[in-house]
C-alpha positions in Angstrom: 140.7 233.5 -31.7 142.8 236.8 -31.1 141.6 238.6 -33.7 138.0 237.7 -32.3 138.6 239.4 -29.2 141.0 242.6 -30.7 137.3 243.0 -32.1 135.6 243.0 -28.9 137.7 245.2 -27.0 137.3 247.6 -29.8 133.9 247.4 -29.4 133.6 247.6 -25.7 131.4 250.3 -25.7 128.6 248.8 -27.6 129.2 246.0 -25.2 129.2 247.8 -21.9 125.6 249.3 -23.3 123.8 246.4 -23.9 125.3 244.1 -21.1 122.3 245.2 -18.4 120.4 243.0 -20.4 121.9 240.1 -20.7 123.2 240.3 -16.7 119.7 240.3 -15.7 118.8 237.9 -18.6 121.3 235.5 -17.0 120.3 236.2 -13.3 116.6 236.2 -13.5 116.1 233.7 -16.3 119.2 231.2 -17.0 120.1 230.6 -13.5 116.7 229.8 -12.3 116.5 227.4 -14.9 119.5 225.4 -14.0 118.8 225.9 -10.0 115.5 224.5 -10.5 117.2 221.5 -12.0 119.8 221.0 -9.0 116.5 222.1 -6.8 114.7 219.0 -8.1 116.9 216.4 -6.8 116.6 218.0 -3.1 115.2 218.6 -0.2 115.0 222.4 1.1 112.8 224.2 2.9 114.2 227.8 1.8 115.9 228.3 4.9 118.2 225.5 5.9 120.5 223.4 4.4 119.8 221.4 1.2 119.6 217.9 1.6 120.2 215.6 -1.8 116.9 213.1 -2.0 117.9 211.6 -5.6 114.7 211.4 -7.6 112.6 210.6 -4.4 110.6 213.7 -5.3 109.3 212.6 -8.6 108.9 208.7 -6.9 106.8 210.8 -4.5 104.8 212.9 -7.0 104.0 209.6 -9.0 102.5 208.3 -6.2 100.7 211.0 -4.9 96.5 211.1 -5.9 96.4 214.6 -5.5 99.1 215.8 -8.1 97.2 212.9 -10.5 94.1 214.5 -10.1 95.6 218.1 -10.1 96.6 216.7 -13.8 93.3 215.6 -14.8 91.7 218.5 -13.5 94.3 220.7 -15.8 93.5 218.2 -18.8 89.8 218.5 -18.1 89.7 223.0 -18.1 92.1 222.9 -21.0 89.7 220.8 -23.0 86.8 222.5 -21.7 88.2 225.9 -22.8 90.8 226.1 -25.5 88.8 223.6 -28.0 85.2 226.0 -27.9 87.1 229.1 -27.5 89.9 228.5 -30.7 86.9 227.3 -32.6 84.5 230.9 -31.5 87.4 233.1 -32.5 88.3 231.5 -36.1 84.6 231.6 -36.7 84.3 235.6 -34.9 87.5 236.0 -37.0 86.3 235.4 -40.3 83.0 237.3 -39.8 84.8 240.3 -39.2 87.0 239.6 -42.0 83.8 239.9 -44.2 83.8 242.7 -46.4 80.1 243.5 -45.7 81.0 244.1 -42.0 81.7 247.6 -41.5 83.7 249.4 -38.5 86.4 246.3 -38.0 88.6 248.8 -36.0 85.9 248.7 -33.1 85.0 245.1 -33.1 88.9 244.6 -33.0 88.6 246.7 -30.1 85.9 245.5 -28.5 86.6 241.2 -28.2 90.4 242.1 -27.5 89.5 244.3 -24.2 88.5 241.2 -22.1 91.9 240.0 -22.3 93.3 243.2 -20.6 90.9 243.4 -17.7 92.0 242.9 -14.2 91.8 239.2 -13.3 89.5 240.3 -10.3 87.2 242.2 -12.1 86.9 239.0 -13.9 86.2 236.6 -11.2 83.6 239.3 -9.9 81.5 238.9 -13.0 81.1 235.5 -13.6 80.6 234.7 -9.4 77.9 237.1 -10.1 76.9 235.1 -13.0 77.4 231.8 -11.7 76.5 232.0 -8.1 75.0 229.3 -6.8 71.8 231.0 -4.7 71.3 234.3 -6.7 73.5 234.3 -10.0 72.2 235.4 -13.3 72.1 232.2 -14.7 70.3 230.3 -11.9 67.4 233.4 -12.2 66.4 232.9 -16.0 66.9 229.4 -14.6 63.7 229.7 -12.6 62.4 232.0 -15.0 62.0 229.3 -17.5 61.0 226.7 -14.4 63.9 225.0 -14.6 65.8 224.2 -11.6 68.8 225.5 -10.1 72.2 225.0 -10.7 74.8 224.6 -7.7 77.9 225.6 -9.8 80.5 225.5 -7.2 79.4 222.3 -5.3 80.4 220.2 -8.3 83.9 219.4 -10.2 82.0 219.6 -13.2 80.1 223.0 -12.6 83.8 224.4 -11.2 85.1 223.7 -14.5 82.8 224.9 -16.5 82.6 228.3 -14.5 86.5 228.3 -15.2 86.4 227.3 -18.5 84.2 230.4 -19.1 86.3 232.9 -17.5 89.2 231.7 -19.6 87.5 231.3 -23.0 85.7 234.8 -22.7 89.3 236.5 -21.5 91.4 234.8 -24.8 89.1 234.4 -27.2 89.6 237.9 -28.7 93.0 237.3 -28.3 93.1 234.9 -30.2 90.4 236.3 -33.1 92.5 239.3 -33.3 95.6 236.4 -34.2 93.3 234.7 -36.9 92.1 238.0 -38.7 95.8 238.9 -39.0 95.7 235.9 -41.2 92.9 236.2 -42.8 94.1 239.7 -43.7 97.0 238.1 -45.7 95.1 235.6 -47.5 95.3 236.9 -51.5 92.0 237.8 -53.1 92.3 236.3 -56.1 92.0 233.2 -54.3 88.4 233.9 -53.2 87.3 235.7 -56.5 88.9 232.5 -58.5 86.5 230.3 -56.0 83.7 232.2 -56.6 83.8 232.5 -60.4 83.9 228.7 -60.0 81.2 228.9 -58.1 82.2 227.1 -54.9 79.7 227.6 -51.9 80.8 229.4 -49.1 81.4 226.2 -46.8 83.6 224.6 -49.6 85.7 228.3 -49.5 85.9 228.5 -45.7 87.7 224.5 -46.1 89.6 224.3 -48.4 90.9 227.9 -49.0 90.6 230.0 -45.5 91.7 226.9 -42.8 94.9 225.7 -45.5 95.9 229.0 -45.8 95.4 229.4 -42.0 97.3 226.5 -41.1 100.0 228.3 -39.7 98.3 230.6 -37.5 96.2 227.9 -35.9 99.5 226.2 -34.8 100.8 229.2 -33.8 97.1 229.6 -31.9 96.9 225.8 -30.5 100.5 225.8 -29.1 100.2 229.0 -27.4 97.0 227.8 -25.9 98.2 224.4 -25.0 101.4 226.3 -23.1 98.7 228.1 -21.0 96.0 225.7 -20.8 98.6 223.6 -18.7 99.8 227.2 -16.5 96.5 227.4 -15.4 96.9 229.5 -12.1 95.1 232.9 -11.3 91.6 231.7 -12.1 90.9 229.4 -10.0 93.4 231.0 -7.4 91.4 233.9 -7.3 87.9 232.7 -7.5 88.7 230.4 -4.3 90.5 233.2 -2.5 91.9 232.1 0.9 89.5 229.0 1.2 90.7 226.0 -0.2 90.2 225.0 -3.9 86.7 224.4 -5.3 86.4 220.9 -6.5 87.6 220.0 -9.8 89.7 223.0 -9.6 93.3 222.1 -8.4 95.4 222.6 -11.4 99.0 221.6 -11.7 100.4 225.2 -11.1 98.6 225.3 -8.3 99.5 222.1 -6.8 103.0 223.2 -7.1 102.3 226.8 -5.7 101.2 224.9 -2.7 104.1 222.5 -2.2 106.5 225.1 -2.8 105.3 228.3 -1.1 102.7 227.0 1.5 104.5 224.0 2.4 108.0 225.6 1.9 109.1 222.4 0.3 110.8 224.0 -2.7 112.4 221.0 -3.8 108.9 219.4 -4.8 108.1 222.4 -6.3 110.8 222.1 -8.6 110.2 218.8 -9.2 106.9 219.2 -10.1 107.4 222.2 -12.6 109.8 220.1 -14.5 107.2 217.2 -15.1 104.7 220.2 -16.2 107.7 220.9 -18.8 108.0 217.7 -19.9 103.8 217.1 -20.2 104.1 220.6 -21.9 106.3 219.6 -24.4 105.1 216.2 -25.2 101.3 217.5 -26.3 103.0 220.8 -27.9 104.8 218.3 -30.1 102.2 216.2 -30.5 99.9 219.1 -31.7 103.0 220.1 -34.0 102.6 216.7 -35.6 98.8 217.2 -36.1 98.4 220.4 -37.3 102.1 221.3 -39.6 101.3 219.4 -42.8 104.8 220.8 -44.4 108.0 219.5 -44.1 109.0 222.9 -42.7 
């Protein structure tokens, strides 16, 4: 122990230089985690004294129909957005990776641009496309002799709009990740498969998908985490109004309880329930997609 302290003292200047990062990490990352655990069993409005309430916050949460509706909305948005998005991203990456496709760098940039587009701009675009009266999609429906769809008046319509925004924004991001995985697959495997007379579908299912399993696992895990943290899209879409039907997610519910109603203890309890939900679903994803013993 004395030798360790002596070595630390000898290298004190190096530790001093790296200390700002660890101090900020402790203050802004580690401390809030433990404080939120303590806060979740208290009632606090952010100003007065904290009142211990035990597990009352959790009991109230599990009896609150608004929480369960937010969870249902969250699961629906997660399934609607992430499932199709990952499939389309994989197909796009596979097409870009084909030897007959030129300008691969251009396609990488083009598909990644939506990921760095400001959310306000994305919402304006999709409001113009899905508007109830003058939306571009309803305009084409009228031209085809179909009835207009009141997208923002029903839960299914609102979820479709939000899922389309999420899919459009993150499809390119996942396509770039899949593309990087595709480019790491040895070409010898494809050449051997072609010599054996394998079809394109067989190559895709027997070589590409198994070799991409770690990348698919990573994308599914990250999409799961992001899918249960949906906040910006429904918040910006509704603006100062109440959430549209079917768009009230768990994070939006937590934000409203904590920062609108100043019930910070209850908001912390919701955050920990969300943490365990994400952890359980991520573990299920790991068991499903990770077939190795690693």
